[in-house]
C-alpha positions in Angstrom: 25.1 47.6 -5.9 25.0 46.4 -9.4 22.0 44.4 -10.5 23.3 43.7 -14.0 23.0 40.2 -15.3 26.4 38.5 -14.7 27.2 40.5 -11.6 29.1 38.3 -9.1 28.7 38.9 -5.4 31.6 38.9 -3.0 32.0 35.2 -1.9 31.1 34.5 1.7 32.7 31.8 3.9 31.3 30.4 7.1 33.0 28.2 9.7 30.9 25.2 10.9 32.0 23.5 14.1 30.5 20.7 16.2 29.5 23.4 18.7 27.5 25.2 16.0 25.7 21.9 15.3 24.8 21.5 19.0 23.5 25.0 19.2 21.5 24.5 16.0 20.0 21.2 17.3 18.8 23.0 20.4 17.3 25.9 18.4 15.6 23.6 15.8 14.8 20.6 17.9 16.6 18.3 15.5 18.6 16.1 17.8 19.3 13.3 15.2 22.5 11.7 16.4 24.1 11.9 12.9 24.6 15.5 13.8 26.7 14.9 16.9 27.8 11.2 17.1 30.5 9.8 14.9 29.5 6.3 15.9 25.9 6.7 14.8 26.9 8.7 11.7 29.3 6.1 10.4 26.9 3.2 11.3 24.5 4.6 8.8 27.1 5.0 6.1 28.1 8.6 6.5 31.8 9.6 6.7 31.3 11.2 10.1 29.1 13.8 11.8 27.3 16.0 9.2 25.8 19.4 9.5 22.0 19.8 9.4 20.9 20.4 5.9 18.7 23.3 7.0 21.7 24.8 8.9 23.7 24.8 5.6 20.7 26.4 3.8 20.6 29.0 6.6 24.2 30.0 5.8 23.0 30.7 2.2 20.3 33.0 3.7 23.0 34.7 5.7 25.1 35.3 2.5 22.1 36.7 0.7 21.4 39.2 3.5 25.1 40.2 3.5 24.8 40.9 -0.2 21.4 42.7 -0.3 21.7 44.4 3.1 18.1 43.8 4.2 16.4 40.4 4.8 13.1 41.9 3.7 14.6 42.1 0.1 14.9 38.3 -0.1 11.7 37.1 -1.7 12.6 33.4 -1.9 15.5 31.0 -1.9 15.9 27.3 -2.0 18.1 24.4 -2.9 18.4 20.6 -3.2 20.6 18.9 -0.7 23.2 16.9 -2.7 26.2 16.2 -0.4 26.6 16.3 3.3 28.9 18.8 5.1 31.1 16.6 7.2 32.2 18.4 10.4 35.3 17.1 12.1 35.6 16.8 15.9 38.2 19.6 16.4 38.1 23.3 17.2 38.4 24.4 13.6 35.5 22.6 12.0 35.0 23.1 8.3 34.0 25.9 6.0 31.0 26.4 3.8 31.6 28.8 0.9 28.8 30.7 -0.8 29.1 32.6 -4.1 26.3 34.1 -6.2 25.7 35.6 -9.6 22.8 37.6 -11.0 21.2 35.6 -13.8 18.2 37.8 -14.6 16.4 41.0 -13.7 12.7 41.7 -14.4 10.1 43.8 -12.7 12.3 44.9 -9.9 13.3 41.3 -9.0 16.7 39.8 -9.5 17.3 36.1 -10.0 20.5 34.9 -8.3 22.2 31.6 -8.9 24.2 30.4 -5.9 27.1 28.0 -5.6 27.6 26.4 -2.2 30.7 24.3 -1.5 32.6 22.6 1.3 36.2 21.6 0.8 35.8 22.3 -2.9 32.8 20.1 -3.3 29.4 21.4 -4.2 27.0 20.5 -1.4 23.8 22.1 -2.5 22.2 21.9 -6.0 19.8 24.0 -7.9 20.4 26.8 -5.3 18.5 29.9 -6.4 17.1 33.0 -4.9 14.9 35.9 -5.9 15.6 39.3 -4.4 14.2 42.8 -4.7 16.5 45.1 -6.6 
């Protein structure tokens, strides 16, 4: 694996369905109806049911582990939630795409800037990670 500044990791794509949101709600205890009810989601101004922000962030973690091979190498990662991931009520759902680029290397740690999109729209901002080289 190259840890050179500018190295771009292989983009990762993750399907997100309503079934995934139900499983995540059960695991996390977050049963907010905006994550499963179109009626409630639209009544509060959302375009439809949206994925849990932390679920979307977990997909970033999954991409990082795919790239670095060992979750213990991920020192930190975080993001700002900027746009919701709307999940349609069908069997296909939607896709979250994660790409990453090394922006710095120092003292055995690489800084990685990540881009997280859904349907071509950036859904997380200031998405960064630090991983052991």
